[in-house]
N, C-alpha and C positions, 0 to 999 in steps of 0.2 A: 582814401579814391575816392572821389566824387564822378557821378551821373551826368551827360549832357543830352542835349535834346537831338534828336535827328534833323529833327528841319531844320534847327540852327549851324549846322556845321557846313564852313567855309570848305572853299575850294582843295586849301592843301590839306586839310583831314581829310577831306574826302578821296580825294589821290592817296593819301598814306593808309587810307583802309582799305580803297574797293583798288589800287593799282601796287599791289605790296610785290616788292623785291627783293629777291632771293643774294642782293648784294652780289650776282655771277661777273657782270660786266667789271667789275672793278679788279679782280682777279685773272682774267683771260689770259693776259698778255704771259703772268708768269706762269702760269697753268699750260701753256703752248709751251713754253719752255721744256717744263717736265716732262709733259710728253712728248716732247722730240726727242729728249735724251733718253727716256725709256725706249723708246722706238729704237734709237740707236746703240745704248752702250747693254741694254736688256740689264742681268742681274746685278751689275757694276751699279748702274744707277740706283737701283732699287735698295740696294746695302748704303749706299753714301747718302741717298733720302731717310730711310731710318735712321740712321746716323743726326743728320742736319736735322730734321722735322721731329722726331720721337724719340730722341736722344738716348737710341737703343743700338747697340751693335749688333746686328744681325746674322746668325752663322745659316741655319739650315734655314732658305724661306718656305721650303713644305714643311707643316707642319701637321700632317696630317694623322700621323700615329697619336700625336700629344692629342687628339680630343677624343679618339678611341680609351686611353688611358686618363683624360679626364672625365666622361661619362662614368668610369667604374667608380672613381675615386670619388665624386661629389657625394653629399650625404642624400640619405634613402628620398629625403621629403624633398629636396626639389630636385631630383630624380623624375620622381611621380608627377611632380607640377609640371614638367619639361614634358614629362608624356601625356600628361592628361591634356593640356595645352596642343601639343601635336596631334592628338588622337582628333580635336575637334577642328583644330584646322583641317586637318586631311579629309574629314567627312564633310565639311562645306565645300570644299574645292573639288572632292569626286563629284559632286550634285552638278558642278561645272560643267565637267566631259563631254563635249559636243561627239552627236553621233554622224557617222557619215550617213546619207540617204540620195537614193535616187528615185523618180518617178516617172510617169508619161506625163506629159504638160498636153499632150494633140497625139493623135495615132502616127507611131512612128519618131517621135521626135521624145525623147527620151534624156533628162536632164540631170545631174547631181550634185553633189559637194563631198568633199572627203576630207578627214585632217589627220594631219601629220605632226610630231613635235619636232622640234626644233632637235639639234642633235648636241649642243656644245654651248652652256650657258655660266654664267660668272654671275655670283650674288655677292655684293659689297654690305657687307657689316659693319656699321661703325665701330668708332671705340672711343677713346679719349678719355671724357671726363664721365662718363658712365658706359656699365654693359651694357649690349642690347640682343641676350639670346631672343627675345620674343622677334624681332628682325630675322634672326638666322630662320624659325621657323617659316615667317610669312613668305622669306623669297625662296627657300628649297624646297618644301613641301609642294605646293601647287606646280614647282617644275617637274618633281619626280612624279606627281600624281598625271600630268601632262605627257608622261613618259620617255623626258629628255635623257638621251644616254648618259652624257656627262656634265653635274652638275657643280663646279669650283666652287668655294666661298675662298673672298679677300676681306681680311680684318688686320687693323693695326697692328703693328708688332710692340711688344713690352716685353718688360725685365721678366716679367711671368704672364703671359695671355691668361685673359680672363678664363679659370675652370667651368664655370656656367655656361660660359659662351660658347666653348669646346665642346661640353659635353652637347650642349644643341643643337651643334652643326652634326654631331654622328648622332644624336636621335634621329633628324632630320635626312638623313641618308646622302649628306655629301659626299662625292668622291675626294675631293683634292681640299686642303684646307693650306693658303698660302699666309702667311706674317706680311702683309703689305698693304699702309694703308693709303689714304688720300687719293691725290691725281695722280700719281704715279701708280698704285693700285689700276685704277681705273686703265690706265695706259698699257699695263701688264698684260691687264685680262683681254683687252682690243686687239694688240697687236703680239702679244706672245714674248718671252724670254727663254732662256736657257732652262730653266727651271717651269715656268707659267705654261700652260698650254692654251693657246689662244681659242677666244669664244666665238659664237657668233651673237651672241646679244649680252649686253650687261643691264643689271638689275639690281634695285637698293637704292633705299636713303643717304644719307648722307650730306656736308657740310658745303658751302659754298664751293669750296675747292673740288670735290668730289662731281656737283651738279655742273663748275666749269668743264671740268675733264670730260662729262658724260656728254656735253654742246660738243667739245671738240674733238672727238671721234666717232659723232655721229655722223654716219656716210661709209665709216669705214666698217662700222660695226653698229647692229642696230641696239637701241636703248627702251627702258620702259616710258620715262616721263621725265624733266626737269623739275625735280622738286626742291623747295625752300625750307625756311624753319616749318616748326608744328603750329596749325591752327586751330582753333575750337571757336562756334559760333552756338550761343546758348538762345534758343526765342523762348523767353518765359512767360507767363502772366500772373494774373494775382494770387493764383490756385498752386503756384512755385513754391519750393523748400527754398528760401535765400541760401540755405547753409550748402545743401545739396550744390544749388548753383556753382557758388562762393569756391567749392570745394573740385568742384570740376574746373573751375580755373585755374587754382591753383597748382592741378593735378598738372595740367597742361604748359605751364609758364615754369615751370621745373625743368622744362626740356632744354630752353635754351634761352639765354637772353633775349635772343631775335626773335622770340616764338611771338606769336598774333593770337589774345584771348581777348571775344569779345559776349559779351549778353546782351541783348536786346530784349525789352519787354514794352506793354503798351498800360504798365500798371508805376506809376512814381513811387509810392509808397514800397514796389519790391525792387525797384532799383536802389534806393536807398540803404535798404535791409541786405542786398548782396554786397552792396559798398563796405558797410557795416562790418557784414561777414568775413569778407575778403581783409581788410584791415587788419581784424582781430587774431587772423589766422597764421600770418605770414611769416611772423617771429617765431613760430612754432615748428616752421618748417628747416630741416636740413641743408635745404637747397635756396633759402632766401633770399642771396642777395640774387643769385638768377631769378628768382621770381620777381621779386622789386623789378627790376632793371625791365624784363618782357612785361608789365605791367603798365610801366612808365612809358614804354613806346606809343608812336603814334599810331602805330596799328593796333592797338588795343584800346580797350575801354566799356564802360556801360552806358546804354545809350537808351533813351525813352523815347519810344513810338508815340504819334498822337491818334494810332487805331493799330488793332493786332495787324489788319492790312499794309499800314506803313509798316509795320514789323516785318512784315511777309516781303515787301519787297527790298526791305534792306537786305535779308538773308538771301533772296535771290541772286541780287548783285553782289553780293560779298562773294560767294562760290565755296564756301569752306570745305577745307579736306575734312573736317569732324564736325557735322551740325548735331547736336542735343538741341530735342523739343521738349520741355518741358511745360505742356499745357493742359487745360482742362480735357480738349477735344486736338489729342495730338496726330490723329491720323489724319485730320481734316488739314489741319496745319501742313503738314507733310504733301497731300494732295496739290497744294500750293506752290511747293517749291521743287525744281526738276534738276538745281545745282547744287551737288554737294560729294563730297568723294565717299562717305560714308555718316547714314544717319543712326541716330542714337535715341528711343523713345522712350519715353517717361522716367518717374522718378527714382527706376531702379535699373536703368540702362547705363552706368558710366562709362566715359569714354575709356578707362582703362580696363573696363571686363574686355570689350573689344580691342583694345593695344594688346592683350594678353592671352585669352582663351574663351570667347564665345567662337572662333573659329571663322569669321570675316578676315579680313584682311589689313591691315595697317600699315601697309604701301601705297599710299593716295597723292592724289594730285592738291598741289597749291597754288599759291599767286593767283588764284580764280583759272586754272586749270579742268575742275569742273564741270565747266560749262564745256567744256569738249570733248573729257575724258573720263574715264573709271582709273578707277584702282588695279591694283597688280591682281591677276586670278589668274584663272588654267590658260584663256582666253590669248595671254602676255604669252606663249611659251608653245601655240601650235601655230602651223600656218595650213591657210586651205587651198584645194584646189576646184575648179568646178570640172564639170564630166561630161558629153555630150554623146549620146547615139542617134544616128538621122539613117532611117530607112531611105531607100529611091523614093518612095512616093509622098517621103513628108519634106525630103530636099527639093522636091518637087513643087510643093506648096508653099516654100519658099523662094525658090528660083528669082521671080519676078523682084521681090520685095529688096535682094539681095544684089541682082545686078542693075538694078534702078539706082541704088544706093550707090555701090560701087562707083557706077558709070558718073554720078555725081560729085564723087570725088577725085573723078579722072585716074581711077585704078584699076585700069581696063584688065590686069591680068587678075585680081581679085574675081572679076567678073566670069574671066574666063574659067579659072578652076571652078565655078561651078556648070558652065555651060558644058566643060569635057564632061561632063559625066552623063549629057546627054547626047552624045554625039552623034549615036546612033540615029536620034531622030531627023 
């Protein structure tokens, strides 16, 4: 692995780094067909797609009972790890709960805001090449904390569903569990089938097929956001431990061949040491082929900036899903970067800690979306309503303002609705 200079990046390289693509457009047409079939054929389509895409003949699509059994059957150490992580996720998200409020802004004019949870949500949990019980906790627990009445999980079918994932589903408190994966699972949650109950919002990470399906159903059902493969950007200086940085890059690269893993530093020796440490460790990893593919992507690399200011500008433009800051003054660097899904400060805050157990949510915006949105939270599962009460004097104070603006917009009825309160004058 070789490092590159930020100042020497050409237009194509910059596009690959800063205009990352989840590959959604390439599968949109096929996904549209899948969604249409599920909408029309329901459970029949889900079973056919399970056979075609997952090579599994599905009997019961509802596997809720299996989750309860799995919780009792997994080993004690695994169960304790699930519960410890769940407790931390729950505690962090409970701190996010919004409170209803009202106050008097002027005499007789009382305004406020109240919050209510959604009623039914669906959480997609990936399967495939790896099991993701952690994604269960990140999706289900915030919904539960928000007060959502019905929380369903969809996860890809298998000859034997991963028991740790199922145990996590039970621990997180999901109401229903469906053996359905990919675009067809998103469609089932969005529109309902004979077995799957329709939800109001679909959340959770997935591959490009899942992301394309979320884009397809958006409008008929709410979604969280369109997420792509995992991303990590490490900002390091000459105080960083190259081995720590390399370990973090390798950890995120093992997610997906399309993962984007980047380190940027203002110190050339540090860049060289990071590259050396990465190369020395790849072959020791169980998912070495996946890691190597991710590192060879045009959206990955180790870069040398001419200054820490240039490194900061690089990080802000990148707007990473995960941002690790391993510098002498990490707080000062953080103050200069606004766009990131989740930030990990210092040498002892590896991204893996947040992926599993610190309590923060790992369902995060990718592809630069951190510039405009944040990750999954309690806010994802609540809606707000504004409230106002006026007494007669307060309305009188606003009367001329309202009627003047209403007349300017040609909405005579709006003005009349105010004037009607003062007809006796």
